[in-house]
C-alpha positions in Angstrom: -8.7 -136.3 -54.3 -10.7 -133.4 -54.0 -13.6 -135.2 -53.4 -11.6 -137.5 -50.5 -10.3 -134.8 -48.8 -14.0 -133.7 -48.5 -15.2 -136.7 -47.4 -12.2 -137.0 -44.4 -12.9 -133.4 -43.3 -16.7 -134.6 -42.8 -15.9 -137.4 -41.1 -13.6 -135.3 -38.8 -16.6 -132.6 -38.1 -19.0 -135.0 -37.7 -16.4 -136.6 -34.8 -15.7 -133.5 -33.1 -19.7 -132.6 -33.1 -20.3 -135.9 -31.6 -16.8 -135.6 -29.1 -19.0 -132.6 -27.9 -20.6 -134.4 -25.2 -24.5 -133.2 -23.9 -25.9 -133.9 -20.5 -29.3 -134.0 -18.6 -29.6 -132.2 -15.3 -33.0 -131.5 -13.3 -34.9 -131.5 -10.3 -37.2 -134.1 -8.6 -40.3 -132.5 -6.5 -43.8 -133.3 -5.5 -46.2 -130.6 -4.7 -43.7 -127.9 -4.8 -41.0 -129.8 -2.3 -37.9 -131.2 -3.2 -37.4 -135.1 -2.8 -34.3 -136.0 -1.4 -32.4 -138.8 -2.6 -34.6 -140.2 -5.1 -33.2 -143.3 -7.9 -32.8 -141.8 -11.6 -32.1 -144.1 -14.3 -31.2 -143.2 -17.7 -31.2 -145.9 -20.7 -30.1 -145.3 -24.0 -28.7 -147.5 -27.0 -25.0 -147.6 -25.7 -25.2 -146.9 -21.9 -27.6 -147.7 -18.6 -26.4 -146.3 -15.5 -28.0 -144.5 -12.5 -27.4 -141.6 -10.1 -29.3 -140.4 -6.8 -30.3 -137.2 -6.1 -29.0 -134.9 -3.8 -30.7 -133.6 -0.6 -32.3 -130.7 -2.7 -33.7 -133.3 -5.2 -31.4 -132.2 -7.7 -29.5 -134.6 -10.5 -27.1 -134.4 -13.6 -26.0 -136.7 -16.3 -23.0 -135.4 -18.3 -20.6 -137.0 -20.9 -23.9 -137.8 -23.0 -23.0 -138.6 -26.5 -26.0 -137.7 -29.5 -28.9 -139.7 -28.9 -32.2 -140.4 -27.3 -32.6 -141.3 -23.8 -35.5 -143.0 -21.6 -35.3 -141.0 -17.5 -37.1 -142.7 -14.7 -37.3 -141.4 -11.3 -38.2 -144.1 -8.1 -39.2 -142.3 -4.8 -40.4 -144.4 -1.8 -43.9 -143.7 -1.7 -44.5 -141.9 -5.1 -45.5 -142.8 -8.4 -42.8 -143.9 -10.9 -42.4 -141.0 -13.5 -40.6 -141.9 -17.0 -39.4 -139.5 -19.6 -37.9 -139.3 -22.5 -35.3 -136.6 -24.0 -33.1 -136.5 -27.5 -29.7 -135.2 -26.9 -27.8 -133.1 -29.2 -24.0 -132.4 -29.3 -22.9 -130.1 -26.5 -26.6 -129.3 -24.9 -27.4 -129.9 -21.6 -31.2 -130.6 -21.1 -33.2 -129.6 -18.6 -35.4 -132.1 -17.1 -37.8 -131.6 -14.3 -40.3 -134.2 -12.4 -42.8 -133.4 -10.1 -44.0 -136.8 -8.5 -47.6 -137.9 -7.2 -47.9 -139.9 -4.1 -48.6 -143.3 -4.6 -51.1 -144.2 -1.7 -51.6 -147.6 -2.3 -47.9 -148.5 -2.6 -48.4 -149.6 -6.5 -44.9 -148.8 -7.8 -43.0 -150.0 -5.1 -39.6 -151.7 -5.8 -39.5 -155.3 -4.9 -37.2 -158.4 -4.5 -39.1 -161.1 -3.0 -40.6 -162.1 -6.4 -37.4 -162.7 -9.0 -34.9 -162.4 -6.4 -33.9 -159.1 -8.2 -35.3 -155.9 -7.7 -39.0 -155.1 -9.6 -41.1 -152.6 -9.6 -44.2 -154.2 -7.7 -46.6 -154.0 -11.0 -44.3 -155.2 -13.4 -43.2 -158.6 -11.1 -44.6 -161.3 -12.9 -45.4 -162.7 -9.4 -48.2 -161.1 -6.9 -46.4 -159.7 -4.0 -48.2 -157.5 -1.1 -46.4 -154.7 0.7 -46.7 -153.7 3.9 -44.9 -150.7 5.0 -44.0 -148.8 8.2 -47.0 -146.5 7.3 -49.1 -149.8 7.8 -47.6 -150.6 11.3 -47.8 -147.6 12.5 -51.6 -146.8 11.5 -52.5 -150.4 13.2 -50.6 -149.5 16.1 -48.4 -153.1 15.6 -45.4 -152.8 18.0 -44.2 -156.1 16.5 -44.5 -157.9 13.3 -46.8 -160.4 14.7 -49.4 -157.4 15.5 -48.6 -156.1 11.3 -49.3 -159.0 9.4 -53.0 -159.7 9.4 -53.2 -156.9 6.9 -52.2 -158.4 4.2 -54.4 -160.6 1.8 -54.2 -164.5 2.2 -52.3 -163.9 5.9 -53.4 -164.9 9.1 -51.4 -164.8 12.8 -53.4 -167.0 15.3 -52.3 -167.3 19.1 -51.6 -171.0 20.0 -50.8 -171.0 23.7 -52.1 -169.0 26.6 -49.1 -169.7 28.7 -46.4 -168.9 26.2 -48.2 -166.9 23.5 -46.6 -168.6 20.9 -47.6 -167.2 17.9 -47.5 -168.5 13.8 -48.1 -167.1 10.5 -50.5 -168.6 8.2 -50.7 -168.5 4.1 -53.5 -169.3 2.1 -54.8 -171.7 5.2 -51.4 -173.3 6.0 -50.3 -173.6 8.9 -46.9 -171.8 10.4 -44.3 -174.6 8.9 -45.5 -174.1 5.2 -43.9 -170.5 4.9 -40.5 -169.7 4.4 -40.0 -166.4 6.7 -36.6 -164.0 5.6 -34.6 -161.6 7.1 -33.3 -159.6 4.3 -34.2 -162.0 2.2 -31.9 -164.6 3.9 -33.8 -168.0 5.3 -32.0 -167.7 8.8 -35.2 -167.7 10.5 -35.0 -170.7 12.0 -37.7 -172.9 13.6 -36.7 -172.0 17.5 -37.5 -168.4 15.8 -40.7 -169.2 14.3 -42.0 -169.8 17.9 -41.8 -166.7 19.1 -39.9 -164.5 16.7 -42.9 -163.2 15.2 -43.3 -161.2 18.4 -39.7 -160.4 18.8 -39.0 -157.8 16.0 -40.5 -154.9 16.8 -42.4 -152.9 13.9 -39.5 -149.4 14.1 -36.9 -151.9 12.4 -38.8 -152.8 9.4 -38.9 -150.8 6.2 -41.5 -153.2 4.6 -42.3 -156.4 4.7 -43.0 -158.5 1.3 -45.6 -161.5 1.1 -45.6 -164.0 -1.8 -48.5 -166.4 -1.8 -47.8 -170.1 -3.3 -45.0 -171.8 -4.6 -41.9 -169.7 -3.5 -39.7 -172.8 -3.1 -38.3 -172.7 -6.5 -36.1 -169.5 -5.2 -36.1 -170.0 -1.5 -35.6 -173.6 -0.9 -37.8 -176.2 1.4 -41.0 -174.9 3.5 -42.2 -172.0 1.2 -44.9 -174.5 0.2 -47.5 -171.7 1.6 -45.3 -168.7 0.2 -42.5 -166.4 1.8 -42.8 -163.6 4.3 -39.6 -161.6 3.8 -38.7 -158.9 6.4 -36.3 -156.3 5.1 -34.8 -153.7 7.8 -34.7 -150.1 7.3 -31.5 -148.7 5.7 -29.7 -145.4 6.0 -31.3 -143.5 3.6 -31.1 -139.4 5.5 -29.5 -137.7 8.2 -32.5 -138.2 11.2 -33.0 -139.3 14.4 -36.5 -140.3 16.3 -37.4 -141.5 19.8 -40.6 -142.6 20.5 -42.5 -144.3 23.5 -46.1 -145.9 23.7 -48.1 -146.6 26.6 -51.0 -148.9 26.7 -53.9 -150.5 29.1 -54.7 -153.9 28.5 -58.9 -154.7 29.2 -58.0 -151.1 30.8 -55.7 -152.0 33.6 -52.6 -154.4 32.5 -49.7 -152.1 31.4 -48.1 -152.5 28.5 -44.7 -149.9 28.0 -42.7 -149.3 25.0 -39.6 -146.9 24.1 -37.6 -147.1 20.8 -35.5 -144.7 18.8 -33.9 -144.8 15.2 -31.1 -142.8 14.1 -29.3 -142.6 10.7 -26.2 -141.0 9.6 -25.5 -140.8 5.8 -22.1 -139.2 4.0 -22.6 -136.2 2.3 -21.4 -137.6 -1.1 -23.9 -140.1 0.0 -21.1 -143.4 -0.4 -22.0 -144.8 3.4 -24.4 -144.6 6.1 -25.3 -146.3 9.3 -28.3 -146.5 10.6 -29.0 -147.9 14.4 -32.3 -148.6 16.5 -33.5 -149.7 19.4 -36.5 -150.4 21.8 -37.5 -151.6 25.0 -41.0 -153.4 26.0 -42.4 -154.1 29.3 -45.8 -155.9 29.5 -47.5 -157.1 32.2 -49.3 -160.4 32.2 -52.9 -160.2 32.0 -55.5 -163.4 33.2 -59.0 -162.9 31.1 -61.4 -164.9 33.3 -59.9 -164.0 37.0 -58.7 -167.8 37.7 -55.2 -166.9 38.5 -53.7 -168.4 35.4 -52.5 -166.0 32.4 -54.4 -165.5 29.3 -51.5 -162.9 27.8 -48.3 -163.6 29.3 -45.6 -161.2 30.8 -43.0 -159.5 28.6 -39.5 -157.9 28.8 -38.5 -157.3 25.2 -34.5 -155.6 24.5 -33.5 -154.6 21.3 -30.7 -153.1 19.4 -29.4 -152.9 15.7 -27.1 -151.6 13.3 -27.5 -152.0 9.7 -24.5 -150.2 7.5 -23.5 -149.9 4.1 -20.6 -148.2 2.1 -19.8 -147.8 -1.5 -16.3 -148.0 -2.8 -17.1 -147.3 -6.1 -20.1 -146.1 -7.7 -20.9 -149.7 -9.0 -20.4 -151.4 -5.6 -22.0 -151.7 -2.5 -20.9 -153.6 0.5 -23.7 -154.0 3.4 -23.6 -155.1 7.1 -26.3 -155.9 9.9 -26.7 -156.7 13.1 -29.4 -157.0 15.6 -29.3 -158.5 19.2 -32.8 -159.6 21.0 -33.1 -160.4 24.8 -36.6 -161.2 25.9 -38.5 -163.0 28.7 -41.7 -164.0 28.5 -43.8 -165.8 31.1 -47.1 -167.5 31.8 -49.1 -169.5 34.0 -50.0 -168.9 38.0 -47.6 -167.2 40.6 -45.4 -165.3 38.7 -43.5 -164.5 41.2 -42.5 -167.8 42.5 -39.8 -169.9 41.2 -41.4 -171.7 38.4 -41.3 -175.3 39.7 -43.5 -173.9 42.9 -46.1 -173.2 41.0 -49.1 -175.1 39.7 -48.4 -174.0 36.0 -45.7 -172.0 34.3 -44.1 -171.9 31.3 -41.2 -169.8 31.5 -38.8 -168.5 28.3 -35.5 -166.7 28.6 -34.0 -165.9 24.7 -30.8 -164.2 23.6 -30.7 -164.0 20.0 -28.4 -162.5 17.4 -29.0 -161.7 13.7 -26.2 -161.1 11.1 -25.3 -161.0 7.9 -22.9 -159.0 5.0 -23.8 -158.6 1.5 -21.6 -157.4 -1.6 -23.1 -156.3 -4.5 -21.0 -155.4 -7.8 -22.1 -154.3 -11.2 -21.2 -153.5 -14.5 -20.6 -149.6 -16.1 -24.3 -150.3 -18.1 -25.8 -152.3 -15.1 -26.4 -155.6 -17.2 -24.2 -157.9 -15.3 -24.7 -158.1 -11.0 -22.7 -160.1 -8.4 -24.0 -160.7 -5.1 -22.1 -162.1 -2.4 -23.6 -162.9 0.7 -23.4 -164.6 4.1 -26.1 -164.6 7.5 -26.6 -166.2 10.4 -28.4 -166.9 13.6 -28.3 -167.6 16.8 -30.3 -168.3 19.6 -29.5 -169.7 23.4 -33.1 -170.3 25.0 -33.5 -171.2 29.1 -37.0 -172.9 29.5 -39.5 -174.0 31.8 -42.5 -176.1 30.6 -44.5 -177.5 33.6 -45.9 -177.2 36.6 -48.5 -179.1 39.3 -46.2 -178.0 42.0 -47.8 -175.5 43.8 -49.0 -176.3 47.3 -49.3 -180.3 46.3 -47.2 -183.1 47.5 -43.6 -183.2 48.0 -43.2 -185.8 45.1 -45.4 -183.3 43.0 -42.7 -180.3 43.5 -39.8 -182.6 42.9 -41.1 -183.8 39.5 -42.0 -180.1 39.0 -37.9 -179.8 38.9 -37.8 -181.9 36.2 -39.3 -179.6 33.3 -36.3 -176.8 33.3 -34.4 -177.1 29.7 -32.4 -175.8 27.4 -32.2 -175.0 23.7 -29.6 -174.2 21.7 -30.4 -173.4 17.6 -27.5 -172.0 15.1 -28.2 -171.0 11.1 -26.2 -170.0 8.5 -26.3 -169.2 5.5 -23.8 -168.5 2.6 -24.4 -167.8 -1.2 -23.3 -165.9 -4.5 -26.2 -164.8 -7.0 -25.3 -163.6 -10.8 -27.8 -161.5 -12.6 -27.7 -160.8 -16.6 -30.2 -158.2 -18.1 -29.9 -158.6 -21.5 -31.0 -155.5 -24.2 -34.4 -156.7 -25.0 -35.0 -156.7 -21.1 -34.6 -160.3 -20.4 -33.3 -161.7 -17.6 -30.9 -164.4 -16.8 -30.3 -165.4 -12.8 -28.2 -167.9 -11.5 -27.7 -168.8 -8.0 -26.4 -171.4 -5.1 -26.5 -170.8 -1.2 -25.4 -172.9 1.4 -27.8 -173.4 4.8 -26.7 -175.5 7.4 -29.3 -175.8 10.8 -28.8 -177.2 14.1 -30.3 -177.1 16.9 -30.5 -178.6 20.5 -33.4 -178.6 22.5 -32.9 -180.6 26.1 -34.9 -181.2 29.3 -33.1 -183.4 31.3 -36.0 -184.1 33.7 -38.3 -185.4 31.3 -35.7 -187.6 29.3 -36.4 -185.1 26.3 -34.2 -184.3 23.3 -34.1 -182.9 20.0 -30.7 -182.7 18.2 -30.9 -181.9 15.2 -29.0 -181.0 11.9 -29.7 -180.1 8.4 -27.7 -179.2 6.1 -28.9 -178.3 2.4 -26.7 -177.1 -1.3 -29.2 -175.4 -3.2 -28.5 -173.8 -6.6 -31.3 -172.3 -8.7 -31.7 -171.0 -12.9 -34.2 -168.9 -13.2 -35.2 -167.1 -16.8 -37.4 -164.1 -17.5 -38.3 -164.1 -20.7 -40.0 -161.2 -22.7 -40.7 -162.2 -26.0 -43.0 -159.1 -26.3 -43.8 -156.0 -24.7 -46.9 -157.4 -23.2 -45.8 -161.1 -22.2 -43.4 -162.5 -19.5 -42.7 -165.3 -18.7 -40.8 -166.4 -15.6 -39.1 -169.8 -16.0 -37.3 -171.1 -13.3 -35.9 -174.3 -10.9 -33.7 -175.2 -8.0 -32.1 -178.3 -6.8 -31.9 -179.3 -3.6 -29.2 -181.6 -2.0 -30.3 -181.9 2.0 -29.2 -183.9 4.8 -31.0 -184.3 7.6 -29.6 -186.1 10.8 -31.8 -186.1 13.7 -32.0 -187.4 17.0 -35.8 -187.6 19.2 -36.3 -188.6 22.7 -39.0 -188.3 25.0 -39.3 -190.5 28.5 -38.0 -193.5 26.9 -38.6 -193.5 23.1 -35.3 -193.1 21.4 -36.0 -192.5 17.6 -33.5 -191.2 14.9 -34.3 -189.3 11.4 -32.2 -189.7 8.6 -32.6 -188.4 5.4 -30.3 -187.8 2.0 -31.9 -186.5 -1.0 -31.7 -184.4 -3.9 -35.2 -182.1 -4.8 -35.6 -180.4 -8.2 -38.7 -177.9 -7.6 -39.6 -175.9 -10.6 -41.5 -172.8 -11.0 -43.5 -171.4 -14.3 -44.9 -168.0 -14.1 -47.1 -166.4 -16.8 -48.0 -162.1 -16.9 -49.9 -160.8 -19.6 -50.4 -157.2 -20.0 -54.0 -156.8 -22.0 -53.1 -152.6 -21.7 -51.9 -151.0 -19.2 -54.4 -151.1 -16.8 -55.2 -154.8 -16.9 -52.8 -157.9 -16.1 -53.5 -161.5 -16.1 -51.0 -164.4 -14.3 -50.6 -167.5 -14.0 -48.5 -169.6 -11.9 -46.9 -173.2 -11.1 -44.6 -174.4 -8.3 -43.5 -177.5 -7.0 -43.0 -177.2 -2.7 -41.1 -179.6 -0.6 -40.8 -180.4 3.2 -38.1 -182.6 4.6 -39.0 -184.9 7.4 -38.1 -182.7 10.3 -39.0 -180.9 13.2 -40.6 -177.7 12.8 -42.1 -175.0 15.1 -45.2 -176.6 16.3 -42.6 -179.5 17.6 -40.3 -177.2 19.7 -43.2 -175.9 21.5 -44.9 -177.5 24.8 -47.9 -177.3 25.8 -49.9 -177.9 29.1 -53.2 -180.0 28.9 -54.3 -181.6 32.4 -51.2 -180.5 34.2 -49.4 -182.4 32.4 -46.2 -181.2 29.4 -47.4 -182.5 25.8 -44.6 -183.4 23.4 -44.4 -183.6 19.8 -42.0 -186.6 18.2 -42.1 -187.8 15.1 -42.9 -190.7 13.5 -40.3 -193.7 12.6 -40.9 -193.8 8.9 -42.0 -189.8 8.2 -41.4 -189.1 4.6 -41.0 -185.9 2.6 -43.9 -184.1 1.9 -44.6 -182.3 -1.7 -46.9 -179.8 -3.2 -48.0 -178.9 -6.5 -49.3 -175.3 -6.1 -51.4 -173.6 -9.1 -52.3 -170.1 -9.5 -54.3 -167.2 -11.2 -55.0 -164.0 -10.8 -56.6 -160.9 -12.3 -55.1 -157.4 -11.6 -57.0 -153.8 -12.4 -54.8 -150.5 -11.7 -56.1 -147.0 -12.8 -55.6 -143.9 -12.2 -58.1 -141.3 -13.2 -56.4 -138.4 -12.4 -56.1 -138.3 -8.2 -57.6 -141.4 -8.1 -55.4 -144.3 -7.6 -57.7 -147.4 -7.8 -56.7 -150.8 -7.8 -58.7 -154.6 -7.8 -57.1 -158.4 -7.7 -58.5 -161.6 -7.7 -56.6 -164.5 -7.5 -57.1 -167.9 -7.8 -55.2 -170.9 -6.0 -55.0 -174.4 -5.4 -52.6 -176.2 -4.1 -52.1 -179.7 -3.5 -50.4 -181.9 -0.7 -48.4 -185.3 -0.9 -48.0 -187.3 2.1 -48.8 -184.2 4.5 -47.5 -183.8 7.7 -50.4 -184.2 10.4 -50.1 -184.0 13.7 -52.1 -186.7 15.9 -52.7 -187.1 19.9 -51.9 -190.9 20.8 -53.8 -190.6 23.6 -50.1 -192.3 25.9 -49.0 -191.0 28.9 -45.4 -191.4 29.4 -43.5 -193.3 32.2 -43.0 -189.8 33.0 -46.5 -188.3 33.3 -46.2 -186.3 29.8 -48.9 -186.7 26.9 -47.4 -187.5 23.5 -48.4 -186.5 20.4 -46.9 -187.4 16.8 -46.0 -186.4 13.3 -47.0 -189.1 10.7 -47.7 -188.5 7.1 -51.3 -188.1 6.8 -53.3 -188.8 3.4 -53.7 -186.3 0.6 -55.1 -183.1 1.0 -56.5 -180.2 -1.0 -56.1 -176.5 -0.3 -58.0 -174.4 -2.5 -59.9 -170.9 -2.8 -59.4 -167.1 -4.1 -58.2 -163.9 -2.3 -59.5 -160.7 -3.7 -57.9 -157.3 -3.0 -60.0 -154.0 -3.3 -57.9 -150.1 -3.4 -59.4 -147.1 -4.1 -57.5 -143.6 -2.8 -59.9 -140.9 -4.0 -57.6 -138.1 -3.2 -54.5 -137.2 -0.8 -56.9 -136.7 2.3 -58.8 -140.3 1.5 -57.4 -144.1 1.6 -59.3 -146.9 1.8 -58.2 -150.8 1.2 -60.2 -154.1 1.7 -59.0 -157.8 1.5 -60.2 -161.5 2.1 -59.3 -164.6 1.4 -62.3 -167.6 0.8 -60.8 -170.8 0.7 -61.7 -174.7 1.5 -58.9 -177.0 3.0 -59.7 -181.1 2.9 -58.0 -183.7 3.2 -58.7 -186.7 0.3 -59.4 -189.4 3.4 -60.3 -188.9 7.1 -57.7 -187.9 8.6 -57.1 -189.1 12.3 -56.9 -186.3 15.2 -57.0 -188.2 18.9 -56.1 -192.1 18.2 -57.7 -194.3 21.4 -55.8 -196.7 23.0 -59.0 -198.2 24.5 -57.6 -197.7 28.2 -60.8 -195.9 29.0 -65.0 -196.7 28.5 -66.3 -194.3 26.0 -63.0 -193.1 24.3 -63.1 -193.4 20.8 -61.0 -192.2 18.1 -61.7 -188.5 16.7 -61.8 -188.3 12.8 -61.6 -185.3 10.7 -62.1 -184.4 7.4 -60.9 -180.8 7.1 -57.7 -178.5 8.7 -58.7 -177.6 12.4 -57.8 -173.5 13.1 -58.4 -172.9 9.7 -62.0 -170.4 9.0 -63.2 -170.7 5.9 -63.2 -166.8 5.1 -61.0 -164.0 7.2 -60.2 -160.3 5.8 -58.9 -157.2 6.8 -60.3 -153.4 5.7 -57.7 -150.2 6.5 -59.3 -146.9 6.5 -57.5 -143.4 6.2 -58.2 -140.1 6.6 -55.5 -136.9 6.4 -57.6 -133.7 6.1 -54.2 -131.9 6.8 -50.6 -132.3 7.3 -51.2 -131.7 11.0 -53.6 -134.6 11.7 -55.1 -138.1 10.3 -57.5 -140.7 11.8 -57.3 -144.4 10.4 -60.2 -147.1 11.1 -58.2 -150.5 10.6 -59.5 -154.1 11.4 -59.6 -157.8 10.9 -62.3 -160.3 10.6 -62.2 -164.1 10.9 -65.0 -166.5 10.5 -66.1 -169.2 12.1 -63.8 -172.0 12.2 -62.9 -175.6 14.2 -61.0 -176.0 17.1 -59.5 -179.1 18.7 -59.7 -179.0 22.8 -58.5 -181.8 24.8 -60.5 -180.9 28.1 -63.9 -181.3 27.4 -67.0 -182.4 29.1 -67.0 -185.3 27.5 -63.3 -185.8 29.6 -62.0 -186.7 25.8 -60.7 -184.8 22.4 -63.9 -182.6 21.1 -64.0 -180.2 18.2 -65.4 -176.9 18.7 -67.4 -174.8 16.1 -65.8 -171.2 17.3 -67.8 -168.3 16.2 -66.6 -165.5 14.2 -65.2 -162.4 15.5 -64.0 -158.7 14.4 -60.9 -156.7 15.6 -61.8 -152.8 15.0 -59.0 -150.7 15.8 -59.1 -146.5 15.6 -55.9 -144.1 15.9 -55.3 -140.4 15.9 -52.1 -138.6 15.4 -51.3 -135.2 15.4 -48.0 -133.9 14.4 -46.5 -130.3 15.0 -43.2 -129.0 13.6 -40.8 -127.3 16.6 -38.7 -126.3 14.2 -37.1 -127.3 10.5 -35.2 -130.0 12.5 -37.3 -131.1 15.6 -40.9 -132.3 15.2 -43.5 -134.1 17.4 -46.1 -136.6 16.6 -48.6 -137.4 19.3 -50.9 -140.1 18.9 -53.8 -142.2 20.8 -56.5 -144.8 19.9 -58.1 -148.0 20.8 -57.2 -151.5 19.9 -60.2 -154.1 19.7 -62.4 -151.1 20.3 -65.9 -153.6 20.2 -63.7 -155.9 22.9 -64.3 -158.8 20.3 -62.1 -161.7 22.5 -62.7 -165.3 23.6 -65.1 -165.6 26.6 -64.9 -169.8 27.0 -61.0 -169.9 27.9 -60.5 -173.4 29.8 -59.6 -172.8 33.5 -57.5 -174.0 36.2 -53.8 -175.8 36.8 -55.2 -178.4 34.2 -56.8 -176.5 31.7 -55.4 -177.2 27.5 -53.5 -173.9 27.2 -53.8 -174.8 23.3 -57.6 -174.2 23.6 -57.3 -170.4 22.4 -58.5 -168.2 19.2 -59.4 -164.8 18.5 -57.8 -161.6 19.0 -54.3 -161.7 20.6 -55.7 -158.2 22.8 -59.0 -157.2 24.6 -59.7 -154.0 24.7 -56.6 -152.0 24.8 -56.2 -148.1 25.4 -53.3 -146.7 23.8 -51.3 -143.4 23.7 -47.7 -142.3 22.3 -45.1 -139.6 21.6 -42.8 -139.3 19.0 -39.9 -136.9 18.8 -37.1 -136.4 16.4 -35.8 -135.2 13.2 -38.7 -137.2 11.0 -38.9 -137.8 7.0 
């Protein structure tokens, strides 16, 4: 009896001791400066939870039972830090963190690799990140201007008259890339024509680029990869207003005014940010022939993004952006379009919006996301000309070129993520996509009326059988319905597709040691027979509009993509280094190819047709080198060496035999695709007040089609390589604790490496354009506000 009572007493004493909960508290700083609002995660044997440090960098965990814990701190722009601590009954442990600056962005959290938040170095898939610091250093006013500074990425301009741009990943044209806004696929085919230049850089928090094989997670059109545009979240109370003024070629003004402001509640449970931009760029004529090479552009962007946390474990976020943009190119821009020789005029109104609700359980092992996003664009357009100073009949025909486009994209879905104790992660989800576009130019009898509905379901398992090995096993099933009608000049075609497509993805990562990682992967992708961005763009050739139509028997295009990479990252005290070598091979089956038929329609327009070509292979290697010896210097270099080849000779121009000497034009490699291109980024920050950035891109020689040639028929031109070098200087002044200013100035395209053989006159080939987007351009800027 006495022994039994002693056992009960001991058990009661132990329970009471354990019931005296302990805690952890501490501060987060860097170089003796406190870091506000860093994320702190705690993990123990029976608990996982997270908190956000306050504005003074202070954090605490309470009511912790005795045991061993792992505490990890993550702050934007700083290296992740982890400490281990033991809690004894009733004790509160002081745990302070001194974070090192992550100058190469290696420890940044990304979402595009697995559709879940993960540290970039731990992601089984290679993810490149372009942050606001890079957009600022490169004087990028829009998304299009900054994307070039990522390995394997190239943005090109495709039209003198309207400034149509597209982004190429790993040598594949824009329609192979899935562009996402806040991880949602609402960047439609129409947006892809001009949208890269419509999204201002000041609203972008970061851009995540995943090369090759993203279709297992994001559906169709991700054969080349994904570009995920993450807009800014409200983080702390701040405001900023800025202005930039540039002179293109020293005489053509480009004016910009933007603002950002954020407000966050004291308890961090809610916040909102507002942003806006006004841009006014005048037209530029490079060769004094009276026709533009760079369009006039007026852009107004206004938006907001907000969040509310009903509980500590749930979050509701909403965003809304409206963009109005007017652009016009050609000649005599002061006249009505139909009274000119050539005009391309676009007037866009775009709305982008989304809502997302996240909830997770107490130990953060289960997470549920429900989301919906939409985009609507209304475009009034004019593509045509030959009405200026010509016959009355020409002027009447020019009236045919007015048109209107309405474009709607909607996506809604649900995703569930389960994190297991052994670090495995299961992700399952389903989403429904709607794309509805109507592009109508009545005068030309031109109509694209297309609806695409896709129901996709995906499952992914991140398997970690041992600490050094990770396998990402996933697949997505898409049931896609395409209902399209395509008319032009008396030709009437219909496209109807009803099919299910399974897109598997397998990726492996092996940590040789803490500094060396090996990755390898395979992904299957597809593109359904439908109109893409190039098909919605109308170029001018020989003074006549050139239209694109789908062939009657166009079949689905499939791809098999293989990648393998070696990544070495090591910190030598203050020296931070990173090296990546990645090989890729993409096999295309039934690739969509654009063939100039040589046919002239009854209304005078020229016809191109999208057909299934022979198989093609795109292969090569990407490399990245990053070195930051100290907080003053940073060097980054990246490049791509590749080949893009058809398995059989491909027709680019199909002769109809109506002209003597006219023959088919064929090629066995992709056009507008250099075998080598790359970028570099160097910055010097001698002190907190002053910094200098030297950046640039290099594009090797490539084949560019030219319809208007000396022979009178389509010709393939070997374009020279070019180097686009930029320099920017900044000076920072603190007027008070709440008022700061930054003054900047510099030169873009220092060596004026700009195309010098543009076609001239009203009958030029407006698609014959390559090289940097701007000639030598001088700029100055100023920003005021409470900056962070």
